[in-house]
N, C-alpha and C positions, 0 to 999 in steps of 0.2 A: 490589577492586574487584569489585562483582558484575557478572556478564556474565549479559544474559537471552538466551535462545538460542528462540525460538518457531518450530514449523513452518511453513511456507509456508500453510497453512490458515488457521493461528490471526492471521496478518497479513491476509491477504485479508479474515477475517470481522471484523478490527478496522476495517479501511477502510470496508467495506460498511456497518458500523452506524454512521459519519460521512457516508455520503451516496456514496462513490463508486460507481462502477460501472464495466462492463468491465474486472473485473480480471485480472491474470495473476499469479499467485507462483508461483517454482520456486527452487529450490537448485539451483546450477552447481558441478558438482564441480571441484574443485581440481586443477592441472595433476600437482601431487604425489600419490602414493599415499596417503601420511599427513598431507596438509594439510586444509585447513577449506573448506569448502564457501562459496560466495558467496549471498547471497541477493538476488535481482533481483525487485522488485515494482512492477507499472504498474498505474495506474488512473486513470480521467477523472471529474473531478467536472464534474456536468451545469451548464450556465449557469441562473441564476435570476433572475427580474425583479425588479428593484427597482421599488417603486412611488413615482413621484416626485408630490408635490403640487404644483399650478400656484401659484406665489406671489399672494398675496394683497394 
């Protein structure tokens, strides 16, 4: 199984490219010295307007 590990900056750039704003991406250290970090990413997707046409 291929494991994909991207740094937090790459994840933030990917989400930004897809319209997310107010991004925060960080790696949180594992409690054990030899453990793997946990990636936390938060972002917001701005609301967008849907133009609805009046029924004919």
